[in-house]
C-alpha positions as CSV (number, residue, x, y, z in Angstrom):
1,X,101.3,116.6,106.9
2,X,103.1,114.5,109.5
3,X,105.0,115.8,112.4
4,X,106.9,113.4,114.5
5,X,107.9,114.1,118.2
6,X,109.9,111.8,120.4
7,X,108.8,112.0,124.2
8,X,111.0,109.7,126.2
9,X,110.4,106.2,124.5
10,X,107.3,107.4,122.9
11,X,106.8,108.4,119.3
12,X,104.1,111.1,118.9
13,X,103.0,111.1,115.2
14,X,100.5,114.5,114.2
15,X,98.9,113.8,111.3
16,X,96.8,116.5,109.6
17,X,94.9,117.0,106.6
18,X,93.2,114.1,104.5
19,X,94.7,110.7,105.2
20,X,94.7,109.2,101.9
21,X,97.1,107.1,99.8
22,X,100.0,109.3,99.3
23,X,100.1,110.4,102.9
24,X,99.4,106.8,104.1
25,X,102.3,105.6,102.4
26,X,104.6,108.6,103.8
27,X,103.0,107.9,107.4
28,X,104.0,103.9,106.8
29,X,107.4,105.1,105.9
30,X,107.9,107.5,109.0
31,X,106.8,104.3,111.3
32,X,108.7,102.0,109.6
33,X,111.6,104.1,110.2
34,X,111.0,104.5,113.9
35,X,110.3,101.0,114.5
36,X,113.7,99.9,112.7
37,X,115.5,102.3,115.0
38,X,114.1,100.7,117.9
39,X,110.9,102.4,118.8
40,X,107.6,100.4,119.8
41,X,105.5,103.2,121.7
42,X,103.3,105.2,119.4
43,X,100.7,107.8,119.9
44,X,98.9,109.1,116.7
45,X,97.3,112.7,117.2
46,X,94.4,112.7,114.7
47,X,93.0,116.1,115.7
48,X,93.4,117.6,112.3
49,X,92.7,114.8,110.2
50,X,89.8,115.9,108.2
51,X,89.2,112.7,106.2
52,X,90.4,109.2,106.8
53,X,90.5,106.8,103.7
54,X,90.7,102.7,103.7
55,X,94.7,103.3,102.9
56,X,95.0,105.4,106.4
57,X,93.0,102.7,108.2
58,X,95.2,100.0,106.6
59,X,98.3,101.8,108.0
60,X,96.8,101.8,111.6
61,X,96.1,98.1,111.2
62,X,99.5,97.0,109.9
63,X,101.2,99.3,112.4
64,X,99.1,97.6,115.2
65,X,100.3,93.9,113.6
66,X,103.9,94.8,113.6
67,X,104.0,96.3,117.1
68,X,101.8,93.1,118.6
69,X,104.9,91.3,117.4
70,X,107.6,93.2,119.3
71,X,105.4,94.0,122.6
72,X,104.7,97.6,121.4
73,X,101.9,99.8,121.7
74,X,99.6,102.1,119.5
75,X,97.3,104.7,120.7
76,X,95.1,106.9,118.8
77,X,94.4,110.1,120.3
78,X,92.5,113.5,120.0
79,X,90.4,112.2,117.2
80,X,88.5,114.5,115.0
81,X,84.6,113.7,114.5
82,X,85.4,112.8,111.0
83,X,87.8,110.2,112.1
84,X,85.5,108.8,115.0
85,X,82.7,108.1,112.3
86,X,84.8,106.6,109.8
87,X,86.1,104.0,112.4
88,X,82.4,103.5,113.8
89,X,81.2,102.8,109.9
90,X,83.8,100.1,109.5
91,X,83.5,98.8,113.0
92,X,87.1,99.3,113.9
93,X,86.5,101.6,116.7
94,X,86.7,98.6,119.1
95,X,90.0,97.5,117.7
96,X,92.3,100.3,118.5
97,X,93.0,102.0,122.0
98,X,91.4,105.7,121.6
99,X,92.2,108.2,124.5
100,X,91.1,111.7,124.1
101,X,94.4,113.7,124.7
102,X,97.9,112.8,123.4
103,X,99.2,113.9,127.4
104,X,96.5,111.4,128.6
105,X,97.8,109.0,126.1
106,X,101.4,109.4,127.2
107,X,100.6,109.0,130.9
108,X,98.5,105.7,130.3
109,X,101.4,104.5,128.0
110,X,104.1,105.2,130.7
111,X,102.2,103.5,133.5
């Protein structure tokens, strides 16, 4: 499930369950809609993600690239242990900006 919240200029996307191919495609669609509407600041709340597949990782990498082109920013926050473990295994934990809580991520993003 994907829940979107707008906090000022920031889009907070809460993702839950298993982030596999179908949900990854849905997430990508939601992200692209927001980017096409002018949004370029994204926080992903992944606290309720139990499983992160390569499709989910691909969405984050593609979004990071898109946002880089438009001077946007992406922060992953509230990562579940499974997500942390997955990102470490594929050695991508250093690629993303990771902040413990959504509120802290929002503060960092607005400074």
